[in-house]
C-alpha positions in Angstrom: 19.4 5.3 -4.3 22.5 4.9 -2.2 24.5 4.3 -5.3 23.4 7.6 -6.8 24.4 9.4 -3.6 27.9 7.8 -3.7 28.4 8.7 -7.3 27.4 12.3 -6.5 29.7 12.3 -3.6 32.6 11.3 -5.9 31.7 14.1 -8.4 31.3 16.7 -5.5 34.8 15.6 -4.0 36.5 16.0 -7.3 35.0 19.3 -8.1 35.9 20.6 -4.6 39.5 19.4 -4.9 39.9 21.1 -8.2 38.2 24.2 -6.9 40.4 24.2 -3.9 43.5 23.8 -6.0 42.4 26.7 -8.1 41.4 28.7 -5.1 37.8 28.9 -6.3 35.9 27.0 -3.6 33.6 29.8 -2.6 32.9 30.8 -6.3 32.1 27.3 -7.5 29.8 26.8 -4.5 28.0 30.0 -5.1 27.7 29.3 -8.7 26.4 25.8 -8.2 23.7 27.0 -5.7 22.8 30.0 -8.0 22.1 27.4 -10.9 20.1 25.2 -8.5 18.0 28.3 -7.5 17.4 29.0 -11.2 16.4 25.5 -12.0 14.1 25.5 -9.0 12.4 28.5 -10.3 12.2 27.1 -13.8 10.2 23.8 -13.8 10.4 23.5 -17.5 14.2 23.6 -17.6 14.2 21.1 -14.7 11.9 18.8 -16.6 14.0 19.0 -19.8 17.0 18.0 -17.8 15.4 15.1 -16.1 13.8 13.7 -19.3 15.8 10.6 -20.4 14.7 10.9 -24.0 16.0 14.5 -24.5 19.3 14.4 -26.4 22.4 15.3 -24.4 23.2 18.3 -26.7 19.7 19.7 -25.9 20.4 19.2 -22.2 23.7 20.9 -22.6 21.9 23.8 -24.2 19.5 24.0 -21.2 22.3 24.2 -18.8 24.2 26.8 -20.9 21.1 29.0 -20.7 20.5 28.3 -17.0 24.2 29.0 -15.8 24.7 32.5 -14.5 27.0 34.7 -16.5 30.6 34.4 -15.3 30.0 30.9 -13.8 33.1 28.9 -13.0 34.5 26.9 -15.9 35.2 24.0 -13.4 31.6 23.9 -12.6 30.4 24.1 -16.3 32.8 21.3 -17.3 31.5 19.1 -14.4 28.0 19.7 -15.2 28.6 18.8 -18.9 30.2 15.6 -17.7 27.1 14.9 -15.6 25.1 15.2 -18.8 27.5 13.1 -20.8 27.2 10.3 -18.1 23.5 10.4 -18.1 23.1 12.1 -14.7 21.6 15.5 -15.6 18.6 14.9 -13.5 20.6 14.5 -10.3 21.9 18.1 -10.1 19.9 18.9 -6.9 21.8 15.8 -5.4 25.0 17.4 -6.4 24.3 20.5 -4.6 23.7 18.4 -1.3 26.8 16.5 -1.9 28.9 19.7 -2.6 27.6 21.1 0.7 28.5 17.9 2.7 32.0 17.8 1.1 32.6 21.6 1.7 31.6 21.2 5.4 33.8 18.1 5.9 36.8 20.0 4.2 36.2 22.9 6.7 36.2 20.5 9.6 32.6 20.9 10.2 29.7 18.5 10.2 25.8 18.8 10.5 24.1 16.7 13.2 20.3 16.4 12.5 18.8 16.0 16.0 15.2 15.0 16.3 13.9 15.0 20.0 10.6 14.7 21.7 10.8 18.2 23.0 13.0 21.2 22.2 16.6 20.9 23.6 17.5 23.3 26.4 20.9 25.2 26.1 22.7 22.9 28.5 21.7 19.8 26.6 22.4 21.4 23.3 26.0 22.3 24.3 26.6 18.8 26.0 25.4 17.0 22.9 27.5 19.3 20.5 30.5 18.5 22.7 29.9 14.8 22.7 29.5 14.7 18.9 32.5 16.9 18.3 34.7 14.3 20.4 33.0 11.5 18.4 33.5 12.9 14.9 36.6 15.1 15.5 34.6 17.9 13.9 32.9 21.2 14.8 29.2 20.2 15.0 26.3 22.3 13.6 23.1 21.2 15.2 19.8 21.1 13.1 17.0 20.5 15.5 13.5 19.2 15.0 10.8 18.1 17.3 8.7 14.9 17.0 6.3 14.6 19.9 5.7 10.9 18.9 9.2 9.9 20.0 8.0 10.1 23.7 11.5 10.8 24.9 15.3 10.7 24.0 16.6 11.8 20.6 17.6 10.4 17.2 20.7 11.9 15.9 22.1 11.6 12.2 25.6 12.8 11.5 26.6 12.1 7.9 25.5 8.4 7.3 25.8 7.6 11.1 22.6 7.2 13.1 22.6 7.3 16.9 19.0 6.4 18.2 18.6 7.1 21.9 14.8 7.2 21.6 12.6 5.4 24.2 11.3 3.3 21.5 14.7 2.2 20.4 15.8 1.5 24.0 12.6 -0.6 24.6 13.2 -2.5 21.4 16.9 -3.2 22.4 15.6 -4.5 25.8 13.0 -6.7 24.2 15.6 -8.2 21.9 17.8 -9.0 24.9 15.1 -10.4 26.7 14.0 -12.7 23.9 17.5 -13.8 23.3 18.4 -14.6 26.9 18.4 -18.3 27.9 15.6 -19.5 30.2 16.5 -20.9 33.5 16.4 -24.7 33.7 13.3 -26.1 35.4 13.9 -28.0 38.6 
């Protein structure tokens, strides 16, 4: 799975670089998300793209019909390349990879924060500031609450996980205690 994500990141970076040099980043992003919305609403088209036994030309035809009129040529060529490389079933992943690349290119990053209770304004601002210093990017927080955490927070920024939950701290303490040498008996 990680390999697929890395491959899609490469496709997304290449597409973003081409779109940036053509001054079409916003159009390509909008066209990609319009296509993904169309495919989400058409399970038959999505199934045909994901079917490994369907010939490449049939998958190309599905995409030709699904692409909105006036879609970017850069996007269309990238999608056809994905089909040629046997990755047509991974289009949704390309959308997520594109969003990540576009955010990074604009100097922003998303931090997914899971905490035991909702963050107050002061904590949210302090956390955003600390993560901005750590990453060198403007941070957009996506918050969720998981009461099972008991306390603390788990933060995911890109592929970096920061686990400050009570459970993680207790596990770290347990590991240190088990690794500590016992005092010699007299």
